[in-house]
N, C-alpha and C positions, 0 to 999 in steps of 0.2 A: 419691677425694681428688685435688686438683690435682697435676699432675706438675711438679717443679722445672724440667724441660726444655721441656715442651710446653704447660704451663698448662691442659691438657685434663683430662678425667676418665677413669678406667679404664673400658673398655667393659663393658657388663653381661654377666652370665653367660648362656650360651646355653641354650635350652630343650631338655631331652632329647627324643629321638625314638626310635622303635622300630627294633630291628635283630634279626638272626638269629644265634644262636650255633650252631655245628655241632659235635656231640658224637659221637665214635666210641665204640662200645660197648666195644672192647677197651682204651681208655684210661680210660673212666669206671668200668668194672667189671673191673679186671685179674684179680680172683679167679676170673672165669669161664673164664680161660685162652683167650679168643678172640684171633684175629689179624684183620688187615684182610681176609684172604682167606676166613675161615670164620665171619664174623658171620651169614651166610645160607648155612649148609652145604647143598650139593646144589642150589643155585639158580643159574640163569644170570645173566649181567650184566643182560640186559633185565628179568628178573624182579626182580632186586635194585633196579633203577632204578624200576620201577613200584611196588614196595613202599614207596618213600619219596616219590616225586613223583606217583604216580597212573598209571593205565593210559595207554599211548601216549606217555609222556614220552620226549623225546629227550635225547641228551647235551648238557649245557650249559644246560638249561632250569631255571628257578627258582633254582638255585644251582650254581656251578661245582664245588662239592665233592660228588662222587657218593657214594652208598651210605652216608649218615650220617643221624642223627636231627636234626631241626630244632627248636630250642627258642627261642621269642621271649624277649628280655630287654630291659628298659627301660634306656636310656642312650644315650650318644653315642660314636661311633667317633672318637676323637681320634688314636689310634695307627694305623699302617698295617700291615695284615697282608701279609707278603711274598707276591709274586705266585705263587711256587712252591707255596704252601699252597693255592692255588685250583685246582691241577691235579687232574683226576679221579684218585681213588684216594689222594690225600694227605689223611690223616685227622688233623686237629688240632682241639682245643677252643680256641675263641677266648678270649683274655683282653684286656680293653679298659681302658686307662688313662683315667680320667675327664678331661674337659677341664680345663685349668689354670684356677684361679679368676680369673685376670686374663690377658689377652693382653698380656704384658709388652712385646712389640715395638711394640704400639700406643701404649703409654705412653712407651717409650724406643726410637724407631726405630733408634738407633745400635746396639742389641743385635743387630740382624740380621747385623752383621759378626762377631758372636761366637756364632753358631749352629752346631750340629753335630747329626747324627742319631746315635741309639744304638738297638740292638735289645735290648729287655728279653726275657729268656728265660722268665720266669715258670715255674720248675720246680715240678712237682707229682708226688707219688708215683704211680708207674705202672710198666708193663712195656714198655719200648721194645724195638724190634728192632735188630739189628746194623747195618742200613742207615739208621737214623734218627738225627737229632740228639737228644742226651740228656745227662743228667748221671749219671755212674756207671753207665751202661748198657753192654751189650756193644758192642765196637768192630768196625768193618769192617777187621779186621786179617788180612793174608795168612797162610795156614797155614805157608808156608815162610819167614817172616821172623822173626828173633829179636825177642823181647819186650824192651822197655826195662828196664834194671836199674840199681839204685843200687850203685855200687862205693865210695862214700865210707866211711871208717872211723868207725863209731859203733855204740853198742849196738843190736842188731836183734832180739833175742829177748825183750826185756823191754817190757811195756806192756799194752795191751788186745787180746785176741783179736778179730779181725774178726768171727768168728762170734758172739761175745758181744755186740759192739756192735750187730749187726743184730738179734739175738734180744731184747736189752733194748728197742730201739726198737719192735719188734713188740708186745712185752708192754705197754709204756707206751701205745701207740696203742690196743690192744684194751681197755685198762682205763680209758680216758678216761671220766669221769662216774661211776665207781664205785671202790670200794676194791680193792686187789690181793687175789687169792685166796691161800690158804696156799701152794699150789704155785708161784704166780708169785713170791711173796716168797722162797721157798726158792731158786728159780732166780736171782733178782736178787742175792741175798746171795752166791751162788757166783761171780758175774761180777766178779772183782777184777783189778786191775793186778798183775802178777807177772812173774817170769822164767819164762815159759812154755816157752821153747826154749833151755835152757842150752847146748846143743851148737852153736847158731847163732853163728858167730864174728862179731866186729865187722867184719872185713874181707871177709866173704862177700858175694857178689853177690846182691842181693835184688830180686825182681820189683817194679817200680813199680806203683802203684795207678792204674787207669784212672779219670779224673775227669770228662772231658767229651768228647763228639764233636759237632762243629759243622759243618754243611754249608752251603756258600754258597747252595744252592738254597732254603734255609729262612731264612737270616740275611743280609739285604742289607748289613749293616755289617761282615761278615767279609771283611777285605782281606788277601789272602795273595799268595804268588808267582803269577805269570802261569800260567794253565792248571791251577792246583791248586784243587780245590773242597772239600777236606775237611781240617779241623784236628782232631787228636787230642791231648788234654791228659792228662798223667800227673804224679803227684808221689810222692815218698817220704814216707810219713806219719810222719816223725820230725823234730821241730824241732831239728836237730843239724848243720846245714850252714852253712858260711861263718862269717865273724866275727860275724854277727848271730844265729846259731843259729836259722835258719828252716827251713821245708821246702824241698826241692829240686824244681823244676818242669822237666819236659821237654815239648817240643812236637814233633809230627810232622805235617808237611804232606804230603798225598798226593792223587793223582787217584783218585777212587772207582771209575772205570770200569776201572782197572788191576787191581782186586782180583777174583780168581776164587774159589778155595776160601778160606773164612774159618776162622781158628784157633778151635778149640773143644776142650776148655774153655780159658778164657783165664787166664793166671797172675795171682796177686796175692800180696802179702806176708801171712803168717799173723797178724802182730801190728802194731799201730799204737802210736805213742808216747802219743797221747791219743785218746779217743773222738771229739773234735771235729775230728780230722784225717781222719775217714772220712765221705765223702758218702753220703747215702741215694740209692738208685736213683730217678731221676725222668724222666718225659717232660717236654718243654719246649713252650712255647706262644709262639713268637717274635712280638714286636710292635715295630714301629719307631716311635720317638717322637722329638721334638725337644728338645734340651737347649741350655742357654746356659752360658757360661764361669763358672767359680768366681768369686765376687764379688771376692776379693782379687787376682785376675789381670786384672781389667778395667782399662781406661785410668783414670787417677786421677780425672779429672773425671766419668766415667761412674759409677765406683764411689761417689763422694761423692753424686752425684745419686740413685742407687738407695737408698743408705743414708738420705738425707734424706727420700725418698718413704716408706720404711718407717717412719721416725719420725713422719711425718705420719699414717700409718695408726694407729699406737699412740696418738697424741694424740687422734684422733677417738674411739677406743675408750674412752680415759680420760674424755673429756667425757661420753660416754654413761653411763659408770659413775657419774660425779658426779651426773648427773640422776637416776639410779635411787636413789642414796643419799639424795636429798632426799625420797623418797616413803615414809619410815618409817611415817607414819601410815596411808597406804594399805596398806602391807604388814601392819600390825597388824590393820587391818580385814579384809583377806583371810584372815589366819591364823584369825580367829574363824569364818570360814565353813567350816572343815574340822573333821571330827569328832575327829581326832587330829593331833598334831604330825607323826607319821610320814607321814600322807596329804599334809600340807602340803609336807614335804620331798620326797616323791616327785613332787608336782606341780611344785615348783620345779626339781628335777633334769630333769624332762621339758622344761620351758621353756628351761633352759640348753642342753639338747641341740639345741634348734631354733635357737639363736643361731649365726651364721656363725663359722667358725673364723678365727683371726688368720692373715693372709697374710704369708708370709716369703719373700724371694727365694731364699735358700739351700735352704729346706725344700720350697717349693712350685713355684718357677718356673724353677729352673736345672738341677739334676742329678738324674736319676732314681735311686732306690735299687734294691737287689736285684742279682741276677746279670744281667749284660748284656754285650753286645759293642759296642765302639766308645764314642762319647760322650766326655765330659770326666771329668777326675779331680777328686774332692773332697779338699780339704786341711783338713777340719774339726777334726782333732786336732793337727796340726802346721802350721808355716808351709809354704807351697809350696816345693817343692824341684825343681830340674831333673832330668829323667830323659832323658839323652842316650845315643845309641848309642856304645859303647866302640870301635867300629871306625871309623865315619865322622863321629861327632859330631852327627848329626842328632837333633833332638828326637823322642822316642818317645812317641806318644800311647798311652793304654791300649787294648789289644786285648780283654782279658777282665777283668771285675771279678767277684770272688768275694765275696759279701756274706753276713753272718750272717742278715740280715733281708730279706724281701720289701719291708717298710717298717716303720718304727717310729712312735712317737707323734708325733714332729716331722714325719715325712714321710707321715703317714696319708693325705693327699690323693692319693697315688699308688696306693693300694690298688685293684686292678681292680674294675670295676663288678660283675663276676660273683661276686666274693668278699665283697661287702659284708655279706652275712648270715652270714659265717663269719670275721669279722675277729679273733676271739679264738681261732681254731683254730690250734694250732701247726703243723699240716700246711700251712697257708696262709702264716703269718707267718714260720715257720722251717722250710721244707720239707726243706732239704738237711742240716741238722744240723751244719754246718761253722762253726768259729770260729778264724780265723787272725789273727795280729797282735793288734790290739785290736778285731777284728770284721770287718775288710775287707782283702782283698789284691787287687792289680792285677798283671796280666801285660802288660808293655809290649813292643811289637815295633817294629822299624825300618821306617818307610815307604819308605825308599830300597831296602832289601833285607831282606825278612822272614826270610831265612836268617841274617842277622847275629844274634849271641847276644841273646836277650831279657833283660829286666831285670824285677825285682819291686819293688813299693812297697807299704807297709802303712799302714793308718790304724786 
């Protein structure tokens, strides 16, 4: 459709090409108990390299990711995999965001001034190591350093047992596609919210829950204090803090090279206020993508132009629908060619599935859904609100976004290419199992000094 600013047409979609996805066995099959060191037990580095790339292969040939399986996948690499993931021995499965349905900067060149990168984390169930970026995995935490604690006064012994939350999720995942067994139903019925620890006082110090570990070597949009390369995120899993009664988040920046002996086992609270405050352990698959500013925060003229362009797209779709409505006689004739009405409906549903989806700036062209680092903040449920540093007054962009969904119905175009055959799998759409606020929480940090107190925003 013609652009109100350029008079041109949106560029055509790009044709998919082939690429290679690299899959480590210990991430794809965590139940095997393998690590990156023992996928080929008893074999030398050269033997491991030859088993993947062929006899005589040298380091850096065919793929910079050594010692992994190569699986061809159809699609386009539109996101950028961080360079550190290409280092030998760094074993990550690729997740690839499909190309945007329209190159919006070609339609509106002024949007180039409202561009920012974000790193989508693409968390998926797995068994990360203490030295890896992860969600709810073990942390690279020094054995001689105190673990963060919540000292706020609120009920701490009442809620859901963390052990029950994890057991429930395992049972639900194992039972997908079948009915629960009698033993499973009996176990699920016993997993109730209750006052499990009546002796745990409201003013007791409670270990905080490890939520995420993010390494700058994996995540290019992780911006922290100079010379610090690791961010560790914790929260108290009770929505009982501050005037807004939210969870309490703690951040710890550190230099990973300074950690020698790692704390094990690592503390955690025995109870959470709600099941949805407990993240499921996940490996992450970082991918850098380009975002554009929230529509309501663009310059007024640009916002109006984008909105008018979207209305033009809808008008064209309505014109097409009107043309189709005029073909009732043809539809009646085609109906007669099917043995049953059910066959006709199935054929029509298949035809509708082939139709292109509607394109929407907010859903498809601006802000990526899901867990991510950096990027822009979406204000889809409330009016935009300033998030400024309480110390220096600097505007604080989002550092970490915690989202209920990898994508939803409106943002379906962001679903990774590798997951298109599993788009209804809850382990893909809702892998972490967290629901905060109305589904989304952001942690904002000060770009002037990341050690200034962070702030939270919810949608």
